[in-house]
N, C-alpha and C positions, 0 to 999 in steps of 0.2 A: 411476444415481448412481455406480456403480462406474467408469464411463467418466470421469465428472467427477473422481473421486479419482485415477485413473491419470493423467489429463491434469494435474491439480494437482501431482502428484509431479514431473512432468517440467518444469513451468513455474517451480518454485522455483529461483532461481539459487544457485550454490554459495556466493556471498558473503553470502547472506541470513542475518541473525541470528535471525529468527523462523522456526521450522519448525512448520507445522501438524501436529497429531497424526493423520496419515493412518491409522495402525494402529488407533487408537481408533475412528475413523469406519468402518473396514472391519469391525471386530468388531461394532459396532452394526448395520451392515447384515447381517452374518451372523446375528446374533441375531434381527433382524426377519424375515429370510427363514426361519429355522428355525421361529419361532413361527407364521408364516403357513402354512408347509407342514403343521404339526401340525393346523391347522384346528379348534382347540378354541375353544369359545365364550368361555372365560375369557381367551384370549390377546388379544382385541381391544383391551382397555384397555391392556395392556402394550405392544402394537405401537404404539398411539397415543403412549404416553409415550416410547418409544424413538425414534420418528420425530421427535417434537418436540425431544428432546434432540439428536438427530443434526443437525437443521436449525439449531438455535440454536448448537451448537458449530461447525458448518461456517461459518455466517455470521460468528461471532466470529473464527474463524481467517482468513477472507477479509478481514475488516475490519483485523485486525492486519497482515496481509501488505500490504494496500493502504496502510496508514498508514506502514509502513516504506518502501515504494516512494516515496510522496509526500515523505517526509522526505528521502530520498536525492536525488530530483529537485530539490527546493527548494534543498538545500545545494549541489548541483553547479551549478545555474543561477545562484545567487547568486554563487558563486565566478567563474563565467564573466563575469557582468555586472560584477563588480568589476575583473577583469583587463582587460576591454574599457575600462572607465572609466579605469583607470590608464594605459593605452596609447593612449587615444583620439586624442590629437593627434599621435601618431607615425604614424598610419595616414592613407592618402589619404582625401580627403573622400568619395569614392564608397563606399569600404569602410566608413567610419565610418557613413555614412547607411544602408547595408545592415544593419549590425549593430544600429543603433538600431531600424530597422524590424522586425528579427527579434526583438529583446528587448522591445520596447514592449508587445505584447499580454500577455506573461508578467508584466511589471512592473505593468501596469494592472489585470489581472483574474485571470489564472490563479494567480498566487502567492497572492493573498488567498483564493481559493476552496480551494486545496489546504491552506493553513494552517488554514482554518476547519474542515477535516475531521480535523485532528490533535488529539490530546489537548493540553490547555492547557499541560502541562509541556513538551512537545516544542515547541509553538509559541513559548513564552517563550524556550526555549533557542536556537531558530533566529533569533528576533528579536534576542536579545542578541549572537549571532555576527555578524549583519549590522551591528548598531550598532558593534561592535568593528572590523569591516572598514572601515566608513565613517569611523570616527574615526582609523584608521591612515593615511588619505589624506594 
């Protein structure tokens, strides 16, 4: 688990708004290890509690990180799609077809799937941004 935490620290980009509490997770692992080494009968329940807290908090942090990443991907790809749409007829037909082929799977399924994994407030915000972009055409 410590290797997962070390790797997680390196994977969080500098521009990320959400920062998992890796220090808290490390402290929990230290406490679990300390209790395990004591090998006292009464520690078993506490080890189980700490383990469950650790896993739940780690999963919550991972979900929050993924949510932020999905939001950024959706926002960026929506902006690219809008710029392509705005400049569509200034491009050669072959380039236009390639861009459409590239963006179509995103628009057909990937965007909805990623939106479905986001909190409803974030989804509404992204949908409103897209409506404003499309209305500005």
